[in-house]
N, C-alpha and C positions, 0 to 999 in steps of 0.2 A: 506583089506583097512578098513573094518567095526571095526575090532578089534583095529587097530592102532588110528582111530578117537576116540573111546570109551576111550582108554587109555589116549590119549591127553587130553580129558575132565576130566578124574579123576585126573590126574597130576595137570592140571590148578585149579581144584576144591580145591586140597590139599594145593597148594602154593598160594592160592588166598589172604591170609592174610600176606603173605611174599614177599613184592614187589621187594625185592633184589634178589630173586631167579627167574629163568626162564627155561622154557622148550626149550631144544635144538633140540632133535630129539626122534622119536620113531619108531623102526623098529621091525617087526615080521618076523623072519627067518623061511626058509622052514624046518629048523632042529627043530622047536618048541622053539627056544630062542626068548624071547621078550626082547628086549634092549630099556632102557629109558635112555636118557642122559638129566641131569638137571645141571644147573650151577648157579652161583651166581655172582654178582658184585664184591664180595670179595672172591669168592670161594664157596664150599658147604661142609657142614660137614658130616661125616659117618652117624651121627644120623638123619640128615635130609634125607638122601639117604635111610636109613632104614625105617623111618616114611613114606616116599611116597611108598615104596616097600610094606609095610603092608597095606596101604590104597588102593593101586591099586589091589594087590593080594586078599585082602578081598572082594572087590566088583566085580572082575573078577569071583571069585568063587561063590559068591552070586548070580550074574546074569547069571552064566553058559555061559559066553561070548565065552570062548574058549573050544571046545568040545573034545580036546585031551591033553595029557600031554604037559607041556610046562615048560620052565625055565626062571624065571623072574630075570633080572639083571638091577640095577639101579645105575648108576655112573655119575661123571662128565666126560666130554670128556678128552681123554687121551692127554697128552703132543704132541704127534705126529699127533693128529686128526686135519684136516683142519678146519679152522673157518667157521661157516656157517651163523651166525647171525651178524648183525650190532653191537648188544650189545656185542658179544665176540670181535669184533673189537675195541670197545671202552674201554673194560676192559684190552686189551693188548697195548694200546698207550704207547709208551716209550720203547717197546720191538723190538727186531731185528725180522723181518718176511721175509720169501721167497714166493714170488708171481709168479705162473704160469700163463702165459697170453694165450688168445685163439689163438694167432699166433704162440705158441710153445716157445716163449722166457721166460726167467726168470728174474725177478729182485729181489735184496735183499737190505735191508735197515731198519733203524729205522721207526716204525710205528708213524707219528706225529699227525694225526688226521683223522677222518672219519665223513661222513655224509650220507645222503640217497642215493646219487648217486656215491661216489667215496671215495678212501682212498688217503692219501698224506704220501709218505715215503721219509726220506732222504737217497738217494742213493750216495755210494761212486762210482764216476766216475774216472777212472784212465787213462790218456792219456799217451803215451809213452813219456818218458824223463821228465815228469812233476809229481808233486805232486799230489796224490789223492785229489779230491774235492767232498765236500758234495753238491748235487744237490736235491732240493726238486722236487719230481716227482709225479704228480697227476696220479692216475690210476682209471678208471671208473670201477664199479662193473660189467658191461656187457663186459669188457674185461678180467676178472679174472676167471679162471677155478679152481684155488686152492690157498689158503693162509695158510701157516703154520708158527707158531712161531718157531724161531730158538733157540735152548737151547745152552747157553754158559757155558762152564765148566772152564772158567778163574777164 
């Protein structure tokens, strides 16, 4: 945990002058892989990932934070990764999402909005013999176990 906290501080320090960038997650895996996920309101460039990697790597070496071999990986969250931060929800407004709920059910629809407490999706509800209707469905964050952006190849 100490390693992860130091890495979070180093990333925040590096992106402090870039308000459009934000830290999503830091994980130190048992196999020695250190994964840093950073994103941006308009995405993040490979150059930004490389600069963060150099900054973090340099300081970890300098301070001898990790006492064994490790592999540092800096990237943006992959397409299939669940959304974790409200800022990621905001960035994906207008896209189709799949939301797993705490009761085990799943809802899909266009992400319309988000605030501190909930998201709002436009869900297609189809009743037998009737045309599908779009229904605005609010979903509280405390009811969500996972939200993923659906990729359309249309």
